[in-house]
N, C-alpha and C positions, 0 to 999 in steps of 0.2 A: 685676725687679719684685719684690718678695715680699707677699705678698695673705694677710691674716688675714681667715680667714671664720666667724661666729659660727654654731654650729648645735648650741646646745645646750638651745634649748625644747623645751616637750612641743607646745604646739600643739593643744590642745582643740576650737578651731573651727573646724578641718580634718581631728577624728578622723576622718569619715564617708569620706574619699578617703583615709586610711591612720592607721596606727596613731603611726607615725614620722615625724613633718615634714618634715625634710629628704630624705626619701625618698618623699615623696607624690608621683606622677606626675602632669606636664602633659605631654599629649599622647604619654604613653611613654617620657619623659625624667624622672627624677628631679629634683627641685626644685635638692640641692645639685649634682647633675652638672652641670645648667644653666649654674648661677652659679659652676661653677671654668670651664666651656670659654668662656664669656661673657668674663669676666675674662682666660683666652688670649688670646682673639680680641685685648682690650685692650691687651694687653702685659703681662702676670702671667707668672712665670714658674719660681714656687717657692709653695708654699700651705702657712701652717700653719692648720688646723680645730681651732677649739673644739668638743668636744661634751661634753652633757651626759646630758640623758633617751634611754636606751638606747643609750648611747655606743658602748659594745662592736656592736652591731647596722651603727651608722652606719661602723664603721672596717672591718667586715666587708667592707663595700661599698664604702671609697675605697681602701683594699687593692690590689684589683684593677683598679680605676680609675687608681690612681696608675700601675700598667705599660704600660698599654693607651694612655694619653696621653704617657709617658715624662715625666712630670712631677712633683718633690720633692712630697709630702705626707706635713709630719710632724700628726699628733693628739696633742690633749691633753684630758686629760678633767677637766672643771670638777662637781666633787662637790658643788658649792653652784649649779647648775647654775637652782635653784628662785628665785634672788635675782636684784639687777637685771642688766641686759647689760654693765654695766659691769664687774661680775666678772671676767666672760669676759673680756673684753678683757684685764685686769691677769693673766691665766692667762698671757698671753704675752710680760709683760714680760721675760723672761729671755734670749729668743729673737729679738729685735726690738729690733735696735738705731740703726738708719736706718730713713729716711722708707720708709711701706709701705702698701698698700690698707688698707680695711678695710669688709667687707662683711658683707651677711646674709644667711643661706643662705634666706630666704626672699622676698628680692626678686627680680625677676629685671630686666633691663633690656637699652640699646641698648649696646655694646660703645664707642659714642664717646663715652658718655661719661667713663668712664674714660680714652679719650682723652685728652680736654678735662682730665680735672683732673690727669691727668700731665703736661702741658702747661707748666703754671703754673709758675711760681718759689716754692717754698716755703722759707719761714725759717727758721732755728733757732727751735723753741718755738712755731711756729704748726700749725694742723689747717686744713684744708679741707675745707667739704662742699658736693657738690654738691645747691643749692637749686632745685629745681620753682618758678619763677616764672609758673607757670599755674595761676591760680586757679579755671578754669572745668574743670581736668582732668577726664574723665567718669572717669577709675580709679582717684580719691582716695577714700577712707573718711574722710566727714569728722569722724566720730564718732573716728573713733582712730587718723587721721595725726598726726605730730608736726609742728607749725605751726612757720613762724622768722621774725622781723623782721630784715630787713637794711639796710643803709644804708651805701651810699657803701662797697658792697661788703663790709662787715664785721657779722658777726652782732651783734646788739644782744639780741635773747631769742630763745629757745628752750623750747619745751614743749605739750603735749596741751593744755593748757586756757588757754593764753593766746590772748587776746582783740585782741589787736593785731597784726596777722603780715601777711604778703606775700609769703610761700611755704611750701614743705614741704621736710621732711627727706625725702632720698630713700633715707638709707642708704646711703650712696655716700662714704667718704671717702678722704682722702689725709693721712696723717699722718705726726708726727714720732713722737718718745718722751716727748714732752711731755704726750701723752695720759694716759700713766701717771702724772706725775706731779698732773694735773688731777684724774684720778681718785682718786688719794688723798687729794688735799687735798679733794676736796669730801665723800669718806667721812668723811675727821678733823671738818671745819670743819661739813658741813651732814648728817651720816650719809644721804647718799644715796652712792650707788654706777650711779646709770642715766649711760649716755652724755648726756645731755644735761646735767645736772648738770656733768660735765666740761668740756662746751663752753659751760656758765655762767661756769666760774672762767674757764676763756681769754678768754671776752669781756668781760670786764672789764678787760684788758690791750691790748684788740684783736689779739688772737691765733687768733681764729675766723674763717676769710676763707668768708666765701659764693659760689661759682661758681655764677652763674646758668646753667638751663640748661629747656630744654623736650625734652628727649629721651623717649624710651620709658622708664619703669619702672612696677612696680607691687608691690606689698604683698601677697604671698599667704598673708593670715590666714585666709582664711576662704573658704566653700564659695563664696560671690557672686564672690568675689574669684580664685576658684580658676574659675571659670567666664569671668570678663572677660579673664583673663589668656589661656585658652585660645583664646579668641575675636579678642584680639589678635595671639596666636602663629599664627593661622590664615591671618590677613590681612596676614603676613607684618613685622607690628611690630619683631619681634626673630628670632632665630634659630630657624625654625622645627627640630622632632625629624628630619626627614632630612638635614639638614645638623650634625649633634650624632653622628651615629652613626658609628663607626671602621670 
């Protein structure tokens, strides 16, 4: 299974932990490495990484990692990395023509979430999103998280500012190439190139499906989240550093 990982942002809110966000270590293991290894644990066996800010330095890290893990890693530089995250996804449209996983370089998670997604039947023109329906999850940053409204397995609405919601966007997707069409549509019609805009386009035709999960995940977006993530790892909620060494 191919896996697209977005690793293009600058990450100013976590700058004290490291200048390049995907390389910020959690218990000694860089974020991007944790995501790749966890995805492999879930079943991914080929990676496309979209870089942006300091892309050359991230590539220098990934090249030997690919050899040590014996896994193909294609690196694509997004020179418009300061724009919305959908632009990074669009950079991979020429190399992804079948269903694929889509992950964020700063979200760590239990590989069981990927296994759950991959067990689902995905129809042509659909996108599946793992949605955390635990509204009391202490790892959630309510001021920053993308909220989701789901009904009968369909995503009805998604966004950071929506008032009516019953779940959270984990940033863990199982996509068909329909995501690229939806992104282009959102860009043309709404001048919005965010992933959320693309999901809203798909949702209008009930092509955006929610897969409910209470599994461990966290968006490591600032110092506080970094500390929470490390505590969770120490408690064994996801792969600890000692299991990630080759």
